[in-house]
C-alpha positions as CSV (number, residue, x, y, z in Angstrom):
1,X,14.6,126.8,122.2
2,X,14.9,130.2,120.7
3,X,18.0,131.1,118.8
4,X,20.4,134.0,119.6
5,X,18.9,137.5,119.1
6,X,20.5,140.2,117.0
7,X,22.1,141.8,120.0
8,X,23.9,138.5,120.7
9,X,25.1,138.2,117.1
10,X,26.3,141.8,117.2
11,X,28.0,141.2,120.5
12,X,30.2,138.5,118.9
13,X,30.7,140.4,115.7
14,X,28.7,138.2,113.4
15,X,25.8,139.2,111.2
16,X,24.5,136.2,109.3
17,X,21.2,134.8,110.5
18,X,21.6,132.1,113.1
19,X,20.8,128.6,111.9
20,X,20.1,125.7,114.3
21,X,22.8,123.0,113.9
22,X,22.3,119.3,114.1
23,X,23.4,117.7,117.3
24,X,24.0,119.7,120.5
25,X,20.5,118.7,121.7
26,X,19.1,121.3,119.4
27,X,20.7,124.1,121.4
28,X,23.5,125.0,119.2
29,X,23.4,127.7,116.5
30,X,25.7,128.8,113.7
31,X,26.3,132.3,112.3
32,X,28.9,132.3,109.6
33,X,32.0,130.6,111.0
34,X,30.9,131.0,114.6
35,X,28.9,128.5,116.8
36,X,26.8,130.0,119.5
37,X,25.1,128.3,122.5
38,X,23.7,129.2,125.8
39,X,26.4,129.9,128.4
40,X,26.7,128.1,131.7
41,X,28.7,128.7,134.9
42,X,31.7,127.1,133.2
43,X,31.8,129.0,130.0
44,X,34.2,131.7,131.1
45,X,36.5,129.1,132.6
46,X,36.5,127.0,129.4
47,X,37.2,130.2,127.4
48,X,40.3,131.0,129.5
49,X,41.6,127.4,129.2
50,X,40.9,126.7,125.6
51,X,42.0,130.0,124.3
52,X,45.6,129.4,125.4
53,X,45.9,125.7,124.7
54,X,48.8,125.1,122.4
55,X,48.1,123.7,118.9
56,X,48.5,120.0,118.6
57,X,48.9,117.5,115.8
58,X,46.9,115.0,117.9
59,X,43.7,116.9,118.5
60,X,41.8,120.0,117.7
61,X,39.5,122.1,120.0
62,X,37.0,124.8,119.1
63,X,38.7,128.1,120.0
64,X,36.4,130.4,122.0
65,X,35.4,133.7,120.5
66,X,35.4,136.8,122.7
67,X,32.5,139.3,122.6
68,X,33.2,142.9,121.5
69,X,33.6,143.8,125.2
70,X,36.4,141.3,125.7
71,X,34.3,138.8,127.7
72,X,33.6,135.2,126.9
73,X,29.9,135.5,127.6
74,X,27.4,138.1,126.2
75,X,23.7,138.2,127.0
76,X,23.8,134.7,128.3
77,X,25.5,133.2,125.3
78,X,29.0,131.9,124.5
79,X,30.7,131.6,121.1
80,X,33.3,129.3,119.5
81,X,34.9,128.9,116.2
82,X,33.2,126.4,113.8
83,X,35.2,123.2,113.2
84,X,34.8,120.9,110.2
85,X,34.1,117.3,110.9
86,X,31.5,114.8,112.0
87,X,31.2,112.5,115.0
88,X,31.6,108.7,114.4
89,X,30.9,106.5,117.4
90,X,32.5,103.5,115.6
91,X,36.0,105.1,115.9
92,X,36.4,104.8,119.7
93,X,40.0,103.8,119.7
94,X,40.8,107.0,117.8
95,X,38.5,108.9,120.3
96,X,40.6,107.6,123.2
97,X,43.9,108.3,121.6
98,X,42.9,111.9,120.9
99,X,41.5,112.2,124.4
100,X,44.8,111.0,125.9
101,X,46.6,113.8,124.1
102,X,44.0,116.3,125.1
103,X,44.2,115.3,128.8
104,X,48.0,115.5,128.7
105,X,47.7,119.0,127.3
106,X,45.4,120.2,130.2
107,X,47.2,118.2,132.9
108,X,48.5,121.3,134.7
109,X,45.2,123.2,134.7
110,X,44.2,123.9,138.4
111,X,41.1,122.4,139.9
112,X,38.2,124.7,139.1
113,X,36.1,125.9,142.0
114,X,32.8,125.2,140.3
115,X,33.4,121.4,140.7
116,X,32.4,121.7,144.4
117,X,29.2,123.8,143.9
118,X,27.4,122.5,140.9
119,X,24.6,119.9,141.2
120,X,22.7,118.0,138.5
121,X,22.2,114.3,137.7
122,X,25.6,114.1,136.0
123,X,27.6,115.8,138.7
124,X,25.7,114.0,141.5
125,X,26.1,110.7,139.7
126,X,29.8,111.2,139.5
127,X,30.1,111.9,143.2
128,X,28.1,108.8,144.0
129,X,30.4,106.7,141.9
130,X,33.4,107.9,144.0
131,X,31.5,107.6,147.3
132,X,31.5,111.3,147.9
133,X,27.7,111.3,148.0
134,X,25.0,108.8,149.0
135,X,22.3,107.6,146.7
136,X,18.9,106.0,147.3
137,X,17.6,105.1,143.9
138,X,14.8,103.0,142.4
139,X,14.7,99.3,143.0
140,X,15.7,98.5,139.4
141,X,18.7,100.7,139.8
142,X,19.6,99.1,143.1
143,X,19.5,95.6,141.5
144,X,21.8,96.6,138.7
145,X,24.3,98.7,140.6
146,X,24.5,96.3,143.6
147,X,27.3,94.0,142.3
148,X,29.3,97.0,141.2
149,X,29.0,98.7,144.6
150,X,30.0,95.4,146.3
151,X,33.2,95.3,144.1
152,X,34.1,98.9,144.6
153,X,37.5,99.4,146.1
154,X,39.6,102.5,146.9
155,X,42.2,103.6,144.4
156,X,45.1,106.0,144.6
157,X,45.3,107.8,141.3
158,X,46.0,111.5,140.6
159,X,43.1,113.6,139.4
160,X,43.0,116.4,136.9
161,X,40.5,118.2,134.6
162,X,39.1,115.6,132.2
163,X,36.4,115.4,129.5
164,X,33.6,113.3,130.9
165,X,31.5,112.5,127.8
166,X,33.8,111.6,124.9
167,X,32.2,109.1,122.5
168,X,29.8,111.4,120.8
169,X,31.9,114.6,121.2
170,X,34.9,113.9,119.0
171,X,34.6,114.9,115.3
172,X,36.6,113.5,112.4
173,X,37.6,115.2,109.2
174,X,39.9,113.9,106.5
175,X,43.5,115.2,106.8
176,X,42.8,116.8,110.2
177,X,43.3,115.7,113.8
178,X,40.2,114.7,115.7
179,X,38.3,117.6,117.2
180,X,37.2,117.4,120.9
181,X,34.0,119.4,121.5
182,X,31.4,120.1,124.1
183,X,33.6,119.7,127.2
184,X,31.9,118.7,130.4
185,X,34.6,119.2,133.0
186,X,35.3,116.7,135.8
187,X,38.1,116.4,138.2
188,X,39.0,112.7,138.0
189,X,41.8,110.4,136.9
190,X,42.3,110.3,133.1
191,X,41.7,106.5,133.2
192,X,38.2,107.2,134.5
193,X,37.4,109.4,131.5
194,X,38.6,106.6,129.2
195,X,36.6,104.1,131.1
196,X,33.4,106.2,130.7
197,X,34.0,106.4,127.0
198,X,34.6,102.6,126.8
199,X,31.5,101.8,128.9
200,X,29.4,104.1,126.7
201,X,30.7,102.5,123.6
202,X,30.0,99.0,124.9
203,X,26.5,99.8,126.2
204,X,25.1,102.0,123.4
205,X,27.4,102.1,120.3
206,X,27.9,98.5,119.4
207,X,31.5,98.2,120.5
208,X,32.9,94.7,121.2
209,X,34.5,93.6,124.5
210,X,37.9,93.8,122.8
211,X,37.7,97.6,123.1
212,X,37.9,97.3,126.9
213,X,40.7,94.8,126.5
214,X,42.8,97.1,124.4
215,X,42.7,99.8,127.1
216,X,43.1,97.5,130.1
217,X,46.7,98.7,130.4
218,X,45.3,101.9,132.1
219,X,45.7,101.9,135.9
220,X,43.1,100.3,138.0
221,X,41.1,99.5,134.9
222,X,38.5,97.3,136.6
223,X,37.8,99.9,139.2
224,X,37.6,102.7,136.6
225,X,35.0,100.7,134.7
226,X,33.1,100.0,137.9
227,X,33.0,103.7,138.7
228,X,32.1,104.6,135.1
229,X,29.1,102.3,135.1
230,X,27.9,103.5,138.6
231,X,28.2,107.0,137.3
232,X,26.1,106.5,134.2
233,X,23.5,104.3,135.9
234,X,23.2,106.8,138.9
235,X,22.8,109.6,136.5
236,X,20.1,107.7,134.6
237,X,18.2,107.0,137.7
238,X,18.5,110.6,139.0
239,X,17.3,112.0,135.7
240,X,14.5,109.5,134.9
241,X,13.7,107.5,138.0
242,X,12.2,104.0,137.8
243,X,10.8,104.7,134.3
244,X,14.3,104.8,133.0
245,X,14.8,101.1,133.5
246,X,13.2,99.6,130.4
247,X,14.2,96.2,129.3
248,X,16.4,97.7,126.6
249,X,18.1,99.9,129.1
250,X,18.8,97.1,131.5
251,X,20.0,94.9,128.6
252,X,22.4,97.6,127.5
253,X,24.1,97.6,130.9
254,X,24.0,94.0,132.0
255,X,26.8,92.5,129.8
256,X,29.0,95.5,130.4
257,X,28.6,95.1,134.2
258,X,29.6,91.5,133.9
259,X,32.6,92.5,131.8
260,X,33.8,95.2,134.3
261,X,33.5,92.7,137.2
262,X,35.7,90.2,135.4
263,X,38.7,92.6,135.4
264,X,41.2,92.1,138.3
265,X,40.9,94.6,141.2
């Protein structure tokens, strides 16, 4: 991916040559103390929300940087302040504590309109997990997800804007609160966002089942884990099809499926 051109840098008031940053799927660039990446249909919305979010002792967020014309997007790019820190997928309890504070801070943000119109494997996977959309996937997907679908039950929990991909998007730095970055916005219960983080940690980051037990006080925890797993597996199948389901991929999910089904409800 090509980096931001000089007109982009000038639009955001930076002049140092843009350097590709590690992480961010190779699509994030730094110029001085500003981080730039391609904008999407949610960039302006995030700019409006994060720019007015009160400071917190429990978490940090990258403050958006306006372009010289006062807009959040210029020439197809958005900009945010550079935050110090590094991700650490071993610190999932701290991730979840910071996320809880973040979700409390954004609890009154209205439901964004783009939730209803966007379509990609992640958004479609989310809808399938909540039975708002049907899915016919590969046979391997059907075998894995079948017990979860059978155990799916309705829940009555309030929804709000949440961060749907926490484990690798919280940075730590000595003496500072955790920093929550790269916010994919969903309109779901906060317990679901926590369940997605726990499921990811169990499947891919070496977490122990005790992590799920420590957060089992969250409402409808078993059902949230079921939806989190359906979401992730549906997204995998939509993005990669049958080729996704290698032995390693199936082995990552299988014990976590069994764990989720063991919770009441």
